[in-house]
C-alpha positions in Angstrom: 264.9 -155.3 232.3 261.9 -155.4 230.0 258.7 -156.7 231.6 257.6 -160.1 230.3 253.9 -160.3 229.1 252.1 -163.5 229.5 249.9 -163.8 226.4 247.5 -166.3 228.1 247.0 -164.0 231.1 246.5 -161.0 228.8 243.9 -162.9 226.8 242.0 -163.9 229.9 242.0 -160.4 231.2 240.8 -159.0 227.9 238.0 -161.6 227.8 236.9 -160.5 231.3 236.2 -157.1 229.9 234.2 -158.5 227.0 232.2 -160.8 229.4 231.3 -157.9 231.6 230.3 -155.7 228.6 228.0 -158.4 227.3 226.3 -158.8 230.6 225.9 -155.0 231.1 224.7 -154.5 227.6 221.9 -157.1 228.2 221.1 -155.7 231.7 221.0 -152.0 231.0 221.7 -151.4 227.2 224.8 -150.3 225.4 223.9 -146.6 225.4 223.4 -146.6 229.1 226.5 -148.6 229.8 229.7 -146.6 230.4 233.3 -147.6 230.5 233.2 -146.7 234.2 230.4 -149.3 234.7 232.7 -151.9 233.3 235.6 -150.8 235.4 233.5 -150.8 238.6 232.1 -154.2 237.9 235.6 -155.7 237.4 237.3 -153.4 240.0 239.8 -152.5 237.2 241.6 -149.3 236.5 241.0 -147.1 233.5 244.6 -147.8 232.4 243.9 -151.5 232.4 240.9 -151.0 230.2 242.7 -148.8 227.7 245.6 -151.3 227.6 243.1 -153.6 225.6 240.6 -151.2 224.0 240.7 -147.8 222.4 237.3 -147.0 223.9 233.7 -148.0 224.2 233.1 -148.7 220.5 236.2 -151.0 220.4 234.7 -152.9 223.3 231.4 -153.2 221.4 233.3 -154.6 218.4 235.0 -157.2 220.6 231.7 -158.1 222.1 230.1 -158.6 218.7 233.1 -160.6 217.5 232.7 -162.9 220.5 229.0 -163.5 219.6 229.9 -164.2 215.9 232.7 -166.6 217.0 230.5 -168.5 219.4 227.6 -168.8 216.9 230.0 -170.1 214.2 231.6 -172.6 216.6 228.1 -173.9 217.4 227.3 -174.7 213.8 230.6 -175.9 212.5 229.9 -179.6 213.3 227.1 -179.4 210.8 229.6 -178.5 208.0 231.9 -181.4 208.9 229.1 -184.0 209.1 229.9 -186.5 206.3 226.4 -188.0 206.5 224.5 -184.8 205.6 223.7 -183.8 202.0 224.7 -180.3 201.0 221.3 -178.8 200.9 220.5 -180.0 204.5 223.8 -178.7 205.7 223.0 -175.2 204.4 219.6 -175.3 206.1 221.1 -176.5 209.4 223.8 -173.9 209.1 221.2 -171.1 208.7 218.8 -172.5 211.3 221.7 -173.2 213.7 222.8 -169.6 213.7 219.2 -168.3 214.0 218.6 -170.8 216.9 221.8 -169.7 218.7 220.6 -166.1 218.5 217.1 -167.0 219.7 218.5 -168.7 222.8 220.1 -165.3 223.6 217.2 -163.2 222.6 217.5 -160.6 225.3 221.1 -159.9 224.5 220.3 -159.8 220.7 217.5 -157.3 221.3 219.8 -155.2 223.4 222.4 -155.1 220.6 219.8 -154.6 218.0 218.7 -151.3 219.5 222.2 -149.8 218.9 223.4 -151.8 215.9 222.0 -149.5 213.2 223.0 -146.3 214.9 225.1 -144.0 212.7 227.7 -144.0 215.5 228.3 -147.7 215.0 228.6 -147.7 211.2 232.4 -148.5 211.4 231.8 -151.4 213.7 229.0 -152.8 211.4 231.4 -152.6 208.4 234.2 -154.4 210.3 231.8 -157.2 211.5 230.4 -157.7 208.0 233.9 -158.1 206.5 234.7 -160.5 209.3 231.6 -162.5 208.6 232.6 -162.8 205.0 236.0 -164.2 206.1 234.3 -166.6 208.4 231.4 -167.8 206.3 232.8 -168.0 202.8 235.2 -171.0 203.4 232.6 -173.4 205.0 229.9 -172.3 202.5 232.4 -172.9 199.7 232.9 -176.5 201.0 229.2 -177.1 201.3 228.5 -175.8 197.8 231.4 -177.8 196.4 230.0 -180.9 197.9 226.6 -180.1 196.5 228.0 -179.7 193.0 229.9 -183.0 193.3 226.8 -184.8 194.4 224.6 -183.2 191.7 222.5 -181.2 194.1 223.8 -177.8 192.9 224.8 -176.5 189.5 226.8 -173.4 190.6 229.8 -173.2 188.3 232.2 -171.6 190.8 231.5 -172.7 194.5 233.5 -169.8 196.0 231.8 -167.1 193.9 228.4 -168.7 194.8 229.4 -168.7 198.5 230.2 -165.0 198.4 226.9 -164.3 196.7 225.1 -166.3 199.4 226.9 -164.4 202.2 225.8 -161.1 200.6 222.2 -162.4 200.6 222.6 -163.4 204.2 223.8 -160.0 205.1 220.8 -158.5 203.3 218.6 -161.0 205.1 220.0 -159.8 208.4 219.2 -156.2 207.6 215.7 -157.3 206.4 215.1 -159.1 209.7 215.9 -156.0 211.7 213.7 -153.9 209.5 210.8 -156.4 209.7 211.2 -156.9 213.5 210.6 -153.2 214.2 207.8 -153.0 211.5 206.0 -155.9 213.2 206.4 -154.3 216.6 204.9 -151.1 215.2 202.0 -153.0 213.6 203.2 -152.0 210.1 203.7 -155.5 208.7 201.8 -158.8 208.9 203.4 -162.1 209.7 202.5 -163.3 206.2 204.4 -160.3 204.7 207.4 -161.3 206.8 207.2 -164.9 205.5 207.0 -163.7 201.9 210.1 -161.5 202.3 212.2 -164.3 203.7 210.9 -166.6 201.0 212.1 -164.1 198.4 215.6 -164.3 199.8 215.5 -168.1 199.9 214.4 -168.1 196.2 217.4 -165.9 195.3 219.7 -168.3 197.0 218.1 -171.2 195.2 218.8 -169.5 191.8 222.5 -168.9 192.8 222.9 -172.6 193.8 220.9 -174.0 190.9 218.2 -175.9 192.9 214.5 -176.3 192.4 212.2 -173.5 193.7 211.1 -174.3 197.3 214.0 -176.6 198.0 215.7 -174.3 200.4 214.4 -172.9 203.7 216.2 -169.9 205.0 214.6 -169.9 208.5 212.3 -172.5 210.1 208.8 -171.6 211.0 209.3 -171.9 214.8 212.1 -169.4 214.8 210.2 -167.1 212.5 207.2 -167.0 214.8 209.4 -166.5 217.8 210.8 -163.3 216.4 207.9 -162.1 214.2 204.8 -163.9 215.4 
């Protein structure tokens, strides 16, 4: 007789591996964390681990997916708020994601140290494609609202949303580059401000709003990471 698999129990067990990985990545770093560390922490067998994941990189991908899902869930109420104008929704969406990361700075820094390793290029590509799938629909709705209210002049909200997501992806890469440059004393805070302002200006042109109307990152969060 075939064994019956309980999907809920399977999901809970899989999430336990992800929970442990996130905790160990923050505590000791991804490179130092081994699959055996995860198994020892959970008192699980190697067979149980490979039932859910192909290996350590697959576990990293699941951990990053968890982070993206949680960050998006935290900011979705902003998108659904009928009282907010579109421009403010965009700013709160951006600042909400940045704030969520800031509250978990130690974990973000632990992931940052390995994120741009050549060994993780496939994971980065998968996560970026996943981000497009997650962000384009809510951004399209926000831009469509802005066009209807006369705030934006973008002719195609979905195309504009995809362009904005591309700029956000570039801003993420820029943030990593500038973070390490600041730590090495190779960039001033004013230079960091100017670079982010340049990305915000590009978004303003895509949306069709006046220069200076859109803030990509608030000053408090900028100083927390780059001050």
